N, C-alpha and C positions, 0 to 999 in steps of 0.2 A: 951239942944237943941244944944248948941255949940258942945257938945260931939258927938251928932248924926251927926252933919254936918262934924265934924272932922272925925268921923268914916266912913262917906260916902266918904268923900274926900280921906281918907286913902285907903278905899276899891277900889275906882276908880283908885287911883295911883297904888295900888298893882295889880289891874287887868291890867293896862296898862303896868306896869313893867313886869308882867308875860307874857303878850302878846308879848312884845318886846323880852323878854328872849326866849320864845317859838319860836318866829320867827327866832331869831338868831340861836337857836339850830337846828331848822328845816333846816335853810339855811346851817348851818355847816354840818349837816347830809347829806343833798343833795349833797353838794360839796364832802363830803367823799365818798358817794355811787357812784357818777359820776367818782371820781378818781379810786375807786375800779373797776368800770365797764370798764373804760379805760384800767386799768391794766390787767383785765381779757381778754379784747379784744386783747390787745397787746400780752399777753401770748398765746392766742388762735391762733393769726396770726403766732407767732413764731413757735408754735407746728405744725400748718398746713404747714408752710414752711418746717419744719424739716421732717414731714411725707411725704410731697411732694417730697423733695429731696431723702428720703430713697426709696420711691416708684419708683422714676425715676431711681435711682441706680439699684434697683432690676429689674426693667423692662429692663434697658440696659443690665444687666447681663443675664437675660433670653433670650433677643433678641440675645445677643452674643452667648449663648450656642446653641440656635436653629439654628443660622446661621452656627455655627461650625458643628453641627450634619448634617445640610442640605448639607453643603459643603463636609463633609466626605462621606455621602451617595451618593451624586452626583459623587464624585471621584471614589467610589467603583463601581457604576453603569457604569461609563465611562470606568474603567479598564475592567470590565466584558464584556462590548460591544466590547472593543478592542480585548479581548481574543477570543470572538466568531468570530469576523471578521477575526482574524488570523487563527482560526481553519477552518472556511469556505474557506479561501483562500488556506489553505493546502489541504483541500478536493478537491477543484477545481483543484489544481495542480495535486493531485493524480489521479483524474478522467481524466484529460487531458493526464497524463502519461499512464494510462490504455488504454485510447482510442488510443493513439499513438502506445502502445504495440500491441493492437488488430489489428490496421491497419497494423503494421509490420508483425504480424502473418498471417493475411489474405493475405498479399503480398507473404509471404513465402509459404503459402498453395497453392496460385495460381502458384507460381514458381514450387512447388512440383508436382502439378497437371500437369503443362506443361511438367515437367521432366518425370513424369510417362507416360503421353501420348506419349512423344517421345520414352521412353523405350518400351512401348507397341507397338508402330509402328515399332520400330526396331526389337522387338521379332516377330511381325507378318511378317515383311519383311524377317527375318531370317528363320521363319517357311516356308514361301513361297519358299525361296531359297532352304530350305531342301527338301520340297516336289518336287520342280523342279528337284533337283538332283536325288531324288528317282524315279521320272518319267523317268529319263535317265538311270535307272538301267537296261534297256533292254540290254545294252552292257555287263552287269555282268552275272555271272552264275545264274542259277535258285536257287541254294542253298544259295548263297550270298544274293540275293534279298529277299528270304524267311527269312533269319536270320535278316536282317536289319528291315524288316517289323514287324517281331515277337518282336524284341527288343523294337521298338516304341510302339507297342500295349501293351506289358507287362508293360512298364513304365507308360503309361496312365492308365491302369487298376489298377496298384499298387497305384497310387495317388488317384484314385477314391475310391478304397477299403479302404485306410487309412482314408479318409474323412468320409466315411460311418461308419467305426468302431468307430471313435471319436464321431460321432453323436449318434450312438447307445449306447455307453458307457455313454454319458451325459444323455440321456433319461433314461437309466437304473438306474443311480444314483438318478434322480429326481423321479422316480417311484419305488423306492426300497421297499415301503410298500406292493407292490404286492406279495413279497415273503412270507409275513406273511399268505397269503391266503392258501398257500400249507399246512401249519400246520393245519389250520381249515379243509381243505379237508381231511387230514389224520384222524382227529377226526370224521368227518362225515362218513368216510368209516367204522370206528369201530362200530358206533351205527346207521347207516342208517336204516330207518324203512323197506325198501324193502328187506333188507338182514337179518333182525332180525330172521325171522323164520328159515332160514337155519343154523344159527350159535348158536341158543339158545334152540332148541327143538330136540327131538329124538322120532320117532314113533316106538312103540313096538307092534308086532303082537301077538294076543292071539289065542290059539287053538280053542276056542269056545266062544260064547257070554256069556255063564254061568260063565265064569271065572271072568267077571267084578264084579259080585255080591260077589264072594269070595274075590276078592281084596279089595272091599269096606268094607266087614265085617259087623258084627252086629252093627247097629247104627253108622257105619263109623269108628269103632275103628282101623281096619287094615290100611285103607288109612291114617288116622291121624298118626298112629305109623310109617308108611313107610315114610311120608313126614318129620316128626320130626327127624327120625333117619338119613335119607339120605340128608336132606336139599334141596330136589328137589321137585318141584310141580308136582303132578300126575294128569293129566287132563283126565277124563273119560266122553266122550260125546256120541253122537249118531253114531259115526263112527263104522261101523260093525267090530267086532273082532280086535280092535286096541285101544290102549291108547297112550297118549302123555306125554313124560317127558320133563319138561321145567326148564332150569337153565342157568345162564350166565357162570358158571364154567364148562368147558367141561369135566374135569376129574371127578368132582362130578357127572355130568350127566351120564357119561359112567359107573361109579361105581353103580349108581342107576339102570341103564339099566341091568347090569350084575346081580345085586341082584334080580331084578324082574324076569329075565330069570330063575334063579335058583329056585326061589319060585314057579313059574308056573310049571317048570319041576317036582319039588318035590310034589307039590299039597298041602302041609301043610302050610297054611298061617295064622299066628297069631303074635302078637307083639313080643313075645320072639324069635320065629323063624326068624322074620324079622331082629332083631338085630344081631343074630348069623350069618345069611347069609350075612348081610352087612359087618361085620368084615372080613369074609372070602373073600368076593369080593374085599374089600380094599387091602388085602394082594396080591391078584392076579393082581389087577390094578397096584400096586406099582412095582410088578415084571415085568409087561408088560412095564411100563414106563422106568425102568432101562434097560431092554433088548433093547427097541427101541432106547434109547440114546446111548447105547454101539454100536449097529449096525450102527447108523448114523456116529458116530465118526470113527468106523472101516472102513466104506465105503469111507470116504474121506481121510483116511490114517493118522489120528491124534491120538496119543496115550497118550501124557502127558496133561491130562485135569482133573480138579478138579471133584471128584465124584458128588458133588452137582450140578455142571454145566451140567454134563451128565444127571442127573435126570431132570433138567429143560428142556433140549433138548427133553427128552423123553415125557414130558408133552405136548409138542407141537404136538405130534402125534394125539391128539384129538382136535386140534385147526385148523380152516379153515379161509381163507381170500378170499372172493369172490369165494368160492367153491374150492380153491386150498389148499391142505394140507400144513400147514406151515412147518412141519419137512421135508417133501419131497422138498419143496421150498428151504429150507436152504441147504440141501445136493446138490441140483441141482446148486444153486448159488455158492457153494464152488467149485464144479467142473469147472464151467464157469470161475470163478476168477482165478483158477489155470491155466487154458488154456490160458487166456489173459495175465497173468503175464509171463508165459513161452514164449509166442510169442514176448513179449516186452523185453525179456532178464532180467527180474526181478525175484528175489527169490520168489517163489509162496507161501512160508510158511505163511507169514503175511496176504496177501490178501485172501488166502483160509480160514484161521482161522477167519479173520474178517467177511468174507461172511457167514461162518457157524454160527456165533454167532450174526449176526446183528439184528435178530428178537427175540433173547432170552427173551427180556423184555415182549413179548406178553404172556409168560407163567404165569406172575403175574399181568397183567394189570387189572384184575378183583379184585385184592386185594390191589393194590397201584395205586393212582391217578397220572397221568402225561403221558407224551409221552413215548411210548415203547422204543424209541431210547435212551433217557436219562436214563430211568430205567434200560435198558439192560447194558448201559455203567457203571452205578453204581454197578450192580451185577458183571460184569466182573472185575471191579477195586477191588471189595471186594474179588474175587476169585483169585487175584494175576495175572491176565492176563497182558501182556505187554502194555505199554502206546500206542504203535502203533495199537494194536488190539482194545483197548478201543476207540481210536480215530475213527477207522473204524466204530464202532458200533454207537457212538454218532453223527456222521456226515452224516449218510447215508440218512437222510431225510432233511438235511439242517438246523437243529437247531443250529449246530455248523459248522463254516466255515471249509472246508476241507483244510488241510495243507500238506498232503502227497499223493504220487501217489498211494499207497496201498489203501487209503480210496476211491479214485476215482474209482479204479478197483472194489472194493467191491460194490460200489453204481451201477456201470455199470452192474455187474453180477446180482444184485438184480433186476434192471430194465429189463434185458434180460429174466430172469426166470419168472417174473411176467407179462411181456408184450408179451411173445410169444403167437401166436394164440392157443386158446384152454386151456391156463393155468388157466384162471379165467372165471367165468361165471356171468351173471346177468339175471334178469328176461327178458323174451322176449319182454314184453310191454315197459320196460325201455330202452332196447337195441334199439328197433325200433324208439322210441321217440328221443333218442339221435342221431341216424343217420339222422333222418329227420331234427332235429334242427341244426345239423352240416351243412347240405346242405343249409338250409334256411339262416343261418348266412352268408355263403360264397356268396350266390346269391344276398345279399343285397348291395354288393359293386359294384360300377360302373366299367365297363370294363371286368367283369367276363363273360366268354362265357359258360363254362361247369364245373360241379363239380362232382367228383367221391369220395365216401367214400370207403376206402379199408381196408383190414386186420381187419375186425370186428370193424370198426370205430376207429382204432388206427392211421390211416393215411388218410389225405384228399388231393386229387390232385385237384388243382384249375387251370383250363385252362383260360387264359386271351387273349383278343384281342391285338395283337402286335401293331396295329396302335393307340390304346387308352392308353396302359400301357407300359412305357419304363422300362429299367432294374432297375433303382432306385425306381420307383413307385412299381415294383413287390416286392422288398424287404420290402418296407413300408407296402404294402398290406398283406404280409405274417405275419408281426409282429402285425398289427392291428387285423387280424382275430384270431391269437393266443391269444391276450389279451382279445378279446370279448368272446372266448370260455372259457378261464379261469374264466371270471367273471360270465358267465351265466350257465355253465354246470358242472355237477358233474360226475366224471369218475375215474376208477382206472388207475394207471400208468400215461402215458402221450400220447398226440395226436400230431402227426407230421403233420405240415401244409406245403405243397409243392406247390408253385406257379410256373406254367410252362408258359413261354412266348416263343413261337416258331415262327420264321420267315422263310418262305420257298421261295426260288427263283428257278424258273423252266424255263429252256430253252430247245429248241428242235434242234437237229442237223439234218439238211436236206441234 
């Protein structure tokens, strides 16, 4: 029992001692945890202070950098504004200087105007004095008064003429493209439809209508053989006792005509006979060509010429231009050129030779494309003709600018031969239409009183009202009419426009 009590007491004592110990330990641990907490708090506070100080330092650095950048940008902007202000100031100064300069120039112009006005007044005064002195010329002889008046009139006319010439030259340079139309006109003349029939066909008369059947042959073999051998189209239609030979080559067409003439005379018409007759006709035509060329050269008095050139001249015996035989035209042009050169005191050899050969290119224009003037010049150059003669040929239609007086003479001779009345012909309907259109064009201009077409339409006389058209307007009217005629009409050679302004003063002695 005592042991139990002792045990209980010991247990209680142990429990109390344990409680005390636990309490002491808990208190110790609490004090230790509090100390540690205080220590952590202190460390946290110190770390926060450190971080705060670092953040403040970094913020101060950033603020300083931003302030520095801002100040630098502000300084740059301020300098740029300063430069702009200086530039604007300079521009203002320049503008003011220009305004001042313009003001000075305006004043100078005003001074010049006043000076010119004074000079004009002085000149007018001098002119008045001069006229007054001329009015007192009654005390002079009649010849002296006439000479003084003539000198004044000539001087004024010379000044007006020079001004007009300068104006015309300026307009001619501005309208230089009009010259190209002359080349087109030449091409139109070569292939114009209203002249095709007279330059490409020949009519052959037959002794009887039965001969057409013999020419055609069985199933057309004779006509086919004839066309293939001669190279000429044979047209057999309802025309009584006549057939038509058509070809652009005049020599070939003449050879075919001669062949057909021999066949009709012989009466034997078959393919073999056609070939034989054609060869014989070719030899005869070649002989005619050579003889015609030699006669032409002999007629104009030229002996030293290449045989091939003589042959080309002979070929032109069968070529026509507006009904004018080209070979006769060349011979006539050569004579005219020789006469003009002799009258001018120039050696006629080169102008005569150039005029004789100026259309030689027409002998081969159906074989070679191009202007006959350029083709003829190349042929003459190949035949060893002199450069002066070659220049006469190549420049007679304006494709090449004329550089010598001999070329001008050759061109003039060509125009005289082709432009004389009766030299060339055109259809009556075309001729009448051209004359009517000429008069109609002239009558459309104001101030025109009467119009006369003369010399087969190669010259137009325009009578104007003197009170409506002065001398300068008359010159302008002539040029305007000529330009409109060139634009609207097609014609061989050239048309002369003459504007006549006549003033009559009538008094009666009683």
